[in-house]
C-alpha positions in Angstrom: 76.8 110.0 -132.3 73.8 109.9 -130.0 70.9 107.5 -130.5 68.3 110.2 -130.9 70.3 112.4 -133.2 70.8 109.7 -135.8 68.3 109.9 -138.7 68.3 106.2 -139.5 68.7 104.6 -136.1 65.0 104.1 -135.2 64.0 102.9 -138.7 66.9 100.5 -138.7 65.8 99.2 -135.3 62.3 98.7 -136.5 63.5 96.9 -139.6 65.7 94.6 -137.5 62.8 93.8 -135.2 60.6 93.0 -138.2 63.2 90.8 -139.8 63.8 89.0 -136.5 60.1 88.5 -136.1 59.7 87.1 -139.6 62.7 84.9 -139.2 61.4 83.5 -135.9 57.9 82.9 -137.4 59.5 80.7 -140.1 61.8 78.7 -137.8 59.4 76.8 -135.6 57.0 76.5 -132.8 57.1 77.1 -129.0 59.2 80.0 -127.9 59.9 80.9 -131.5 56.2 81.9 -131.7 56.6 84.3 -128.8 59.7 85.8 -130.3 57.8 86.3 -133.6 54.9 88.0 -131.8 57.3 90.4 -130.1 59.4 91.0 -133.3 56.3 91.8 -135.4 54.1 93.3 -132.7 56.5 96.0 -131.5 57.0 97.6 -134.9 53.3 97.4 -135.6 52.6 99.2 -132.2 55.2 101.8 -133.0 53.6 102.5 -136.3 50.1 102.9 -134.8 51.2 104.8 -131.8 51.1 108.3 -133.4 47.6 107.7 -134.7 46.4 106.7 -131.3 47.9 109.7 -129.7 46.4 112.0 -132.4 42.9 110.7 -132.0 43.0 111.2 -128.2 44.3 114.7 -128.6 41.4 115.6 -130.9 38.8 114.3 -128.5 
């Protein structure tokens, strides 16, 4: 099974990144904060990406 052909591969990856970010945010300070920013920021960016591309295409 290829990565792009799987229906649930990308949503599962986004869910895992979110869970990792939330877990890291609860664990502590220091590099845990960086890990939580990445774990929560990447799924947020992926969610907003189509909206940004859509608004640029309409301009």
